N, C-alpha and C positions, 0 to 999 in steps of 0.2 A: 401476280408477282408480289413476293413478300419482302419485308424489310430485312435483308440479309446482314447479320453482324460480321465483324472481322473474324478471320479464322481463329478458332479457339475461344472466341468471346461469347457473350450472352446477348440475347435479344435486347436491343436498345443501346448497346455500347457504341460509342462514336468511333470513327476511323481517325487515327492520329498519324502524323509524320514522324520520321526518325529524327531524334535529337541526340547527336553524337556528344555534345557538350555535357549532357547530364546522363549519358549512357542509356538512353531510352530507345528501344527498338520501335520501328514503325509498324503499323498494322499490316497484316497479310490479307490481301483481297482474295476471297474465294472465287473460283471459276463460276460458281452459281450466279454471281452478279452479272458477269458478262454474257453468260448464256441466256439469262432471263431478259436482259436489256435487248439482246439481239432478237429474241423471240417476240418481244413486245413490238419492236420497231417493224419487224417483218410482217407481223400481223396487220399493222396499219397499212404498210405499203402494198402488200399483196391482197389482203382480204377487203379492206375498206377502200383503198385507192385503185385496186385492180391493175397494179403495175408489176412489171417484172423487175426484181432487184438488179441494179446496175452499179458496179463498183466505180464507174466513172461519173456518176451523177449523185452529187451530195445534196440535192434538193428534193429527193423523192419523198421524204417524210412530209415536208411542207406541201408538196403537190397533192399527196394522197389526202391530207386533211382538208385542203381547199376543195378538192374534187368531191369529197364526201359531204361537206357542208353545203356545197352548191346543189348536189343531187338531193340531199335530204330536205334542205330548206328549213327555215323557221317560220311558222305561220305568223302573219301580221295581226297585230292587235286591232280590235275595233275601236271606235271613238270612245264608247262606254268603258271598254276594258282599259284603254289608256287613261281615262279619267279616274277609274277606280284604283289603278296602280298596285294591284295585288298579285299579278302574274309575273313569273320570271322565265317563262318558256315561250314567250311571244315577242316579236319585234315591234318596236314603235316606229311607224313610218310617217313620212310627211302627210300622207292622206289622213292618218288618224290624229296627228298632232295639230294640223292647221285649224280645224274647227274649234279646238280648245283655245288656241292662241287668239283666233278671231273673237271668240266669246269674251276672253279676258280683255281684249282691246276695246270692245264695245262697252263693257262694264266700266273700264277706266274712263272712257269718254263721257259716259253718262254721269259718273261720279264728279268729273270735272265740271260738267255743265250744271249739276246740282249745286256745287260750291259757288259757282259764279252767280247763280240765281239767288241763292240764300244770302250771299254776301253783298248783293247789289253791285258786283264788280263788272268791269268791262271785259272785252275779249281777253282770253288768257293763253299765254304761250307756255308749253312745257316741253320736256325733252322729246324732240322729234314729233312735235304736234302742236296744234292750235285748236281752241274751242271758243265758240261765240254763242251765248244764249240770247243775243239781241236785246239785252237790257238797254242798250242805246245803239246808235248807228256807227260807232267809231271803228268797227272791224270790217265794214262793208265798203267796197270801192263804189261810191255813188255815181261816179262818172262812167265806169264800165258797166254798171247795172242798168236795167231798163224794165219798164212795164209793171213795176210793183209799187206798193205804197207801204210805208212803215206805220204800224199802229203802236204808238208809245204806251198806251194804256195796257194793251195785252202783251207787248214785247214780241211782235212777230211781223213778218212781211206777208202781204196778201196780193193776189193778182186781180182783185175786184175793188179798185180804188173808189169807184163812184164819182159822179160829177158833182163838184161843189156848186150849190145853188147861190148865185150872187146875192149879197146881202141886201141889195136894193129891191129885190123881187118880193111881192106880197105886201100886205098891210100889217103893221105892228099890232100885237095884242099882248096883254099881260098886266100885272100889277106892280112890276118893278119900275116905277116911274120917277123915282128920285135920283139925285146926282146927275149922271149923264142921261138918264131916262132910258126908255125902251130902245131908242135908236143906238145907244152906246153898245148894246149887245150884238149889233150887226154892222159895226163901222170898220171892221177889219183890223182893229187894234187889239192884239192878243195879250200883250204884257203891260197892263195898266193897273193902277190902284183903285180903291173903292170910289174915289171922287170922280173918276172917269168911267164908272161902270153903271150898269142898270141896277138900281137899288130899291129896296122897299122904303116906303115913306116913314115907317116907324119900326122898332124892334119886332121881329116876326120869326116864327118857326117855319113858315111855308111861303113860297112865292113862285111866280112863273113868268115866262116871257116866250113869245113865239110869233108865228106868222099866220095870217089868213090869206090863203092863196086865191080865193075867189072861185075856185073849182077844185074838183078832186085831183090830188097829186100824190104820187108815191114817194115817200122819203125812206131810204133804207139805212141811213146812218146819220148820227149827229155827234158833234164834238163840242164839249163845253169846257170853258177855261175859267178857273177861279182867279180872283184878284191877286196881284203880287204882294199885297200887304196884309189884308184881312182874310184872305181865302173867300169862302162863301158866306161867312158871318164873323163879325168882330168877336174875338175870343178864341176862335179856331179850335182845332184838335178835338172836335166833337163828332160823333157818328152822323153821317150825312148820306141821304139817298137822293140821287139824281135820276129823274125819270124822263122818258120820251113818250108823249101822248098824242093821239090823233082824235079829231072831232068827227063823229059819224052823223052829225045832224041832230043828235039828241043827247049824246053822252060823250065824255072824254074816255077814250080807250087806252089803257096802258100798253105800250108796245115793247118797252124795255126799261129796265132800271138797274142801277149800279150802286151798291153800298160802298162808301169810302170813308176816309177820315178827313174831316175838313182841315185844310191847311192851304197856305198860299202857293200860287203858281203850280197847280196841278191841272191835268187834262183828263177829262172823263170821256170815254168813248161809249156810245150807245149804238145798237144796231137792231134792225127789224127786217126779217126775211119773209114776212107774210105776203108782201106784194099788194096789199089793199091800199086803195087811194083814199085820202082824207082831205077835206076842204081846209082844215086848219091843223097845224102841228105846234106843240109847245114843249118847252123844257120846264120841269118842275124841280124845285129844291125843297127838301124837308130836312131840317136840322134838329137833332135831339139835344136835350139839355137846356140849361138856363138861357133866357133871351138876353144875350149880352149886347146885341146891337142889330142893325138892319141887315137884311140879306143882300148879297151882291153877286152879280154875274158879270165877268169881264167880257166874254165873247161867246157867241153861239154860231156854229156852222152846220147847216143842213146839207145833206147829200142826196142825190137821186141816183137810182141804179143805172148802170151801163153793163154791157156784156163783159165777161171776164177777159182779161188780156193775157197774152203769153208773157211770161216774166223771166228775167235772167238776173240772178244775184251773184255777184263776184266778190270774193273775199280779198282783203288787202294781202300783199305778199308777206310771207314769213320765211326766214332763212334757215335752210337745212345745213348741217355740218359738212355733208358730202352729197353728191348727186344721188337722190333716192331712186330705187328700182321699183318700188311699190308704194301705193298710198291706200289707206282705208278711210272711208268717209262714213260718218254716222249722222243721221238726220232725224230730227223730231218734226214730223209733218202732221197737219190736220186736214185731211181730205174733206172738203165740204161737198163737192160733187164726187161721183164715182171716179176713181183714178186708176189707170193702168200704170203700174210702176215700170220704170225704164222707158216709158212712152210719154205719159203725161207728167211724170216727175223724173228728171234725169240729173244725176250727180256726176261731176267730172273733176279731174285733178290735172294740174300742170306743174312741171318743175322748171319751166323756162319763163316764168313771170307772165303766164297767160297767153303766150304766143301759140303754143300747141296744147291741145286738150285731149285727154283720154277718158272716156266714160267708165264709171264703175258699174258693175252689175248689182243693183240693189235688191235685197231680199228683206222681207218683213221679219223683225225680231220680236214682234208682239206689241201689245198695248203699253203705253207709258201712262195712261190715265187721262181723264178729261178730254177724250176724243183724239188724243195724239197717238200716232203710230211711230214705232222705232224702225227705221230702215238703215241697213248698212251694206256696204259692198266694197270690193277691191278694184283698183285700177293698176294695170301693168304699165309702168312708165318707161320700160326699156326701149321702146321704139321712138321716144321723144329725144330731141337734142339734150345733151347733158346740161344740167343746171341745178341750182340750189335755191332759186326763188319759188317757193311753193305757194300755190293758190288753189282754192276750191271754187266751184261754180255750181249753182243750182238753177235748173231751167224747168219751166212748166209750159204746158199748153194752155188753152183757154178754159180747161176744167178748173173750177174755182177751188183754191186750196190756200193754206197758210203754212208758212215755214217758220217754226218757232226756235230752232237751234241747229247749228252745224258744228261738227268736230271732225278734224282730219289728223291722222297720224301717218308717218312714213318711215320706211326702212330701206 
């Protein structure tokens, strides 16, 4: 069909109405226009739609178009084609769009967790979501949680807490005999100054304190507290290495060490997974820099291994603006033992303040580095009672693992 001009006009001339006031005649519409329009419409109704023209049905053109589109169909774009965004002859479907939305939500959650970690911030709320990098315990419901222990040095929860060895067991050893003496390092007082700590007799760069067990003993963890005033040495803010050593009858064997910056009121966590028994264990302190004063240790706690526990971590409630239908959970986990996801590690969401839980189907999104794995999954909340108090929950079996961060969004 061509663009037919008014009768007697030239191609491209517009049609105009009659204007009696100025003596202007209106355009004469050629029959070609009506004939062409009729032919075009009948072509669609009869040929494309397979319909018989009916003067009493003024919806046949629409029906024919709908029937043709349904019969021909538009092929669905794949996830990669949707991501590329270069085609205009394929349809974007929920199946192709959802993986991209999920990927975006995972990346947003990871970015939020990174901001919390770098900024040393507590749990963060954002539009329709919450994130907690476990820089502290303020975002976890400690009453509702069970079976785990918080590691302040590493910023994670673990299901292998270990049994604390009572401070009175074993014989004191070491050279930090001044001020409170060796006994001050095992008196259960964690928040004390140098005067009540185990200290070196004179300014020193190295020192140690520990226990002689009298027989072989396995120690799998140690926790060391600096003084609340001088840190590990007067002057502070110097590079310091804290070590855990075991005596094999001939030599001191280094089991673990942590490099830190000496300052007041810090906690250093040491661990040993070798399983060997030693008759003596000690904590060593090595401070770099000028000898500004004596070495001090406020407290030492040794732990002996126990079997891993089942752990349940529950987040504190966060308010949604409306009752969510779906939640996505992102987890940074460190599997120490082999872990079967969705069996040994289960993530769940609740919209009614923890009364009803729906598990998310976690899948691995790859490595986060340093032994951490990114897991994410969706939970359909529509079967739960309506509510706006959102909570996440992480559950483990006795397979040893560490949970470093959790983020949850909802829609």
